[in-house]
C-alpha positions as semicolon CSV with decimal commas, in nm:
position;residue;x (nm);y (nm);z (nm)
1;M;8,793;9,973;11,367
2;S;8,863;9,728;11,144
3;E;8,874;9,926;10,794
4;C;8,993;10,301;10,746
5;S;8,920;10,433;10,408
6;V;9,151;10,598;10,211
7;Y;9,055;10,831;9,945
8;P;9,287;10,864;9,639
9;D;9,135;11,176;9,516
10;R;9,211;11,350;9,913
11;V;9,554;11,212;9,886
12;F;9,634;11,314;9,564
13;R;9,466;11,713;9,646
14;R;9,688;11,736;9,928
15;A;10,001;11,658;9,695
16;L;9,885;11,852;9,418
17;L;9,827;12,191;9,655
18;Q;10,166;12,144;9,798
19;S;10,345;12,072;9,450
20;V;10,513;11,783;9,618
21;N;10,730;11,524;9,382
22;G;10,639;11,242;9,546
23;I;10,437;11,065;9,815
24;A;10,481;10,808;10,108
25;V;10,170;10,656;10,236
26;V;10,196;10,538;10,599
27;H;9,930;10,388;10,791
28;N;9,906;10,107;11,077
29;H;9,742;9,751;11,152
30;P;9,624;9,767;11,507
31;S;9,653;9,370;11,473
32;G;10,061;9,410;11,443
33;N;10,026;9,180;11,130
34;V;10,183;9,388;10,867
35;E;10,138;9,168;10,592
36;P;9,902;9,380;10,324
37;S;9,533;9,311;10,341
38;S;9,371;9,249;10,022
39;A;9,219;9,657;9,996
40;D;9,567;9,752;10,096
41;I;9,665;9,573;9,745
42;A;9,395;9,766;9,577
43;M;9,452;10,082;9,691
44;I;9,824;10,044;9,626
45;K;9,775;9,950;9,277
46;R;9,517;10,290;9,248
47;L;9,765;10,462;9,443
48;E;10,059;10,335;9,202
49;K;9,853;10,426;8,905
50;G;9,712;10,801;9,007
51;S;10,072;10,913;9,076
52;R;10,187;10,751;8,697
53;I;9,882;10,970;8,548
54;L;9,941;11,289;8,751
55;G;10,330;11,267;8,744
56;I;10,412;11,187;9,076
57;T;10,690;10,965;9,252
58;F;10,487;10,694;9,426
59;L;10,753;10,605;9,678
60;D;10,602;10,387;9,904
61;F;10,332;10,229;10,094
62;L;10,397;10,134;10,439
63;I;10,241;9,948;10,678
64;V;10,331;9,986;11,081
65;G;10,265;9,702;11,324
66;R;10,340;9,695;11,694
67;S;10,691;9,582;11,639
68;S;10,756;9,563;11,302
69;Y;10,646;9,708;10,952
70;Y;10,620;9,630;10,578
71;S;10,743;9,837;10,284
72;W;10,605;9,787;9,965
73;R;10,901;9,913;9,770
74;E;11,142;9,698;10,000
75;N;10,909;9,403;9,925
76;Q;10,888;9,434;9,551
77;A;11,297;9,514;9,529
78;F;11,324;9,177;9,733
79;H;11,107;8,975;9,499
80;K;11,288;9,146;9,180
81;N;11,628;9,006;9,320
82;E;11,490;8,692;9,401
83;E;11,326;8,626;9,048
84;E;11,699;8,739;8,915
85;K;11,860;8,488;9,149
86;S;11,697;8,212;8,968
């Protein structure tokens, strides 16, 4: 399997039924490469937009590899700090 479909309506349905304040999405890349694919980035943007519409905090999107991980929030904070230093 090289791809797994995530359905935002199912993610948010579950979140709304549980009356959550925020969500974090975690998935793995069996290859071990934790860099987000173009499909990952598209999904992140859809989940962020859906969260804003529904008033649910989008906490993070994590990709787990064999010995490392990628955090969308940590990466965004890193890039923001780098831009502020420039």
